[in-house]
C-alpha positions, 0 to 999 in steps of 0.5 A: 102208185104200187104199195109200199112193200114192208120189209120182212124179218128172219128169226133164229136161236141156238141150241142153249136157248132150249136149256134144262133149267140148272142154275147156280142153286139146283140140277136140271129140270128137264132131260137133256136133247140131242141137237138133232131134236132142238132142230126139230123144233126150230123148223116145227116153230118156223125160226128161218136161222140157228146161231152156234158155239163152236161146242155147240156144232162138235163137243169136246172140241179140245179132244179132237183133230181138225180132221174130226173138226171139219168131219163133225162140222161137215155133218152138221152142215148137212142136217143144216141144209137138208132142214132148210135151216141157215146158221147165223153165226159161230161163237168161240165159248172161250169161257169154260175151258180151264186154261181161260179162269183168269181170262183169255185174251186178257190172260197174264199166261201167254200160254193161255192167250195162245189157246184162246187164239188157237179155239177162235181159229178153229172156230173161224174153220167151223164157221166157213164150213157152216157157211157163215162169215159172221163170228161173234165174240162174247168177250166174259172173262175179258175183266178182272175180280181184282184191277191191280191184277191186270193192266187195263190199256195191255188188256185191250191190246191183246184183244186187238191183236187177237182179234187181227190174228182172226182177221189176217187167217181168213179174209172173209169172215166179220168179228161181232163184238157182244159186250157185257159190262158184268158177269161173270167177272166183275168189271168188262173191259169191253162193257158198251156198244161204245167200247166195243167200236172203239176197240174195232178201231185198233185193229187191222181191218175196222170195217170187218168188226161190228158189233151184236147187242142183248137187250139185256146186257144194256139194261145192266150197264144202265142203258137203253136198248133202243139207244145201244141200237141207234147209236151202233146203226149209225156206224152202220155196224150192227150184224146182229142182236140178240133180244131179250129182257132183264128185271133190273141190275142184277144176273142175266136174267134172258126173259122172253123179249117184251116181257119186263117192259114192254114200251121198252121193248116196242122202242127197240124194234122201232130203232131196228124197223127205222134203221132197216135192220135185216135189209143186208141179210141180218137176223133176229135172234132171240137170247131167252132160256124157258123159266125153270118151272117150266115143263117139257110139253112147253119148252119152246114157248119162250121162244114162240112168245118172244117172237109173237110178242116181237111181230106185235110190237112191230106192227105198232111200229109199223102204225104210230102216228108219225106225223102227229108225234112230230108235231108233238115234238115240235111244241115240245109237248112231250107230255101229250108223246108219253101219252100217246105212246102209251094209248098207242100200245095199250090199244085205244 
C-alpha cells in the first residue's frame, strides 16, 4: 500500500509582526521599514502569505477616495502576485479612529456606528481587490470601561447588525470573529470563541460567520487554547489561527509560539492536526512581536523560531504513541499518561 501522505501547512504573518519596539512606556528601538522591505523579508524566510489590516494596504485610509483606495490596493496586489505571496485576510483597524474612542459597532453615537460600518465596507473592497474572501473582526473596543455606560443586549445586537451589513454588501465574503476578553477595553462583549460562535447565529447568514483563535487571547480568558481550537473545529468554524504565547493573565504579550508553555503549544498543534486544519486552505499565522530589545539584524527571529517550534511540535504530534495513550486512558492511568507526554516532549 502507498504511504499515507501527510498534510503540509502554510504559514503567514502581518506587517505589524515586524514592529519597531515601541510600547506605552517608550519609543521605537528600531527604524521603521517599508512594506516592500517587509514583503521581501516574508519571502526570504519562506512564509507563504501575508495578513493585513485595511490601512496596511491603504495608509491613511480615511483620507482616501474610493478611487484612490482601489488604485492603492491594486498596487499591493501586484506586489504580492509578483512575489508569489497570497493575501490571507484583511481586518478593518477600527480601534485607531477618534470616532471609535467609545467603541465602533457598539458606540453610543449613531454617527460613529455608521462610520465603523462604512469603514468595514471599504475593507471588503480592499479584500476583494487582494483576492481574499476572509474579513477578520477583532472587536477591540466593543466593550466598556464602566458597565452602566452601555446596554449589553443592544451592544450584541449592534455587532450582529453590523456583520449583517457586511454580509449583504458582498455575498462571497466570510467574517471571522477574533475574540479577546480585555485590553484595550476593561471588559469585552465577545470574550471567547463560544461567544463568537453564538453571535454568528444572530446574523443573517451564520454559515459565513466563523472565528479566528489567538493563543494569547484564550490564555487571557483563563482558557486552554487547544480546547478553544477543538471547540471551534466541532462547529467547522476555525477559519484562521494566530499562534503565539502568553506569560499569565497580563497584557497581550504576543510572545513567540511555545516560548512560555511548550506543552500547551504541543497540544495546540495536536488539536490542529487531529482536526485536519489546513485541508481547506487555511493558514497558520503567527501573531508574534520581536522583543523590544531585538536588534535590527535579528528582526525576524521571532517569526522563524515560531515556525521552527511549530514544525518540531508537529513531528512530536505525529509520533505520539496514540495506541499506548488509549490503553492508559482506558485504564484511567492519567499519571502515566502525564509522564509519557513529558517524556515524549523531552525526547526520552
